N, C-alpha and C positions, 0 to 999 in steps of 0.2 A: 504494500500500500504506500503510495507516494502522497505528498501534499497536494499534487495536482488531482489525484483521485479523490481526496477529501473535498477539494474545492468543487469538483464535478458533482459529488453527492450533495453538498450544501446548495449548489445552484439549483438542484432539483426541488429544493424547498422554497424557492422564491415564489411568492404569491400565497403561501400558506401561513397559518398562525405560528408565531415564534414559540417553539416548544423546546425547552432545554433538553429533554430526553431525546427528541428527534435529532437535535444538533449533536449530542454525544454519540448516538448510534451512527451518524454519518461518518464519524472518524474510524469506524470499524476497528481494525487491528493496527492502525497507524501508531508508530513509535518515534520518539525523538529522544536521543541520548538515553535510550533504554527505558524511558518513561512512557506510560500510556494514560495516566489520569488526565481527563479533559476538564478544563475550567471554562465555565460559561458565565459571563457577568455583564452588567451594564458598563458602558464606556465611561471613562473618566476624562475623555478628550472630546473636542468638537470634531465634526466631520463624519462621525459614525455613531450608532446608537448602542450596539452590543459588540462583544468580542468573545471569541472562543479560541483556546489554545491548549497545547499539552503543557503540563506543569513541569517545565524544564527551563534552564537558563536561556538557551538560544532557540526557543520554540518559534514555530511559524505562527503568526497571528492572523486569524480569519476575522474580518471586520464586516459588520452587518448594518445596513440602513433599514429602518422599519418605519411604519406609519400605523396610526390607530384607526381602526374601522370597527364600528359597533362595539367599542370597548375592548377589542382584541388587537394585539400587536401583530401586524402582518409584515413578513420579510419582503422588502423591495429589492434588495441587492446584497451580494456578498462578494468579497474579494480578499486577496492576500495582501497584507501590509508590505 
């Protein structure tokens, strides 16, 4: 599993409700620096709303834009930082 594969999986979620469990599942067996634990959280920076990454020092960061529709957060876009 490569980071490009993870991005492809995450791109399939565009247009759906942001679901942390679905995001984690999209990482499948992706590892970085031997780690597999996926962190999903709100962004602390401007330019994107959510972030997901493997809990390692040099991990790939997957950034999400979302919008709220009918009180649900919908994924608009996802990319690699």
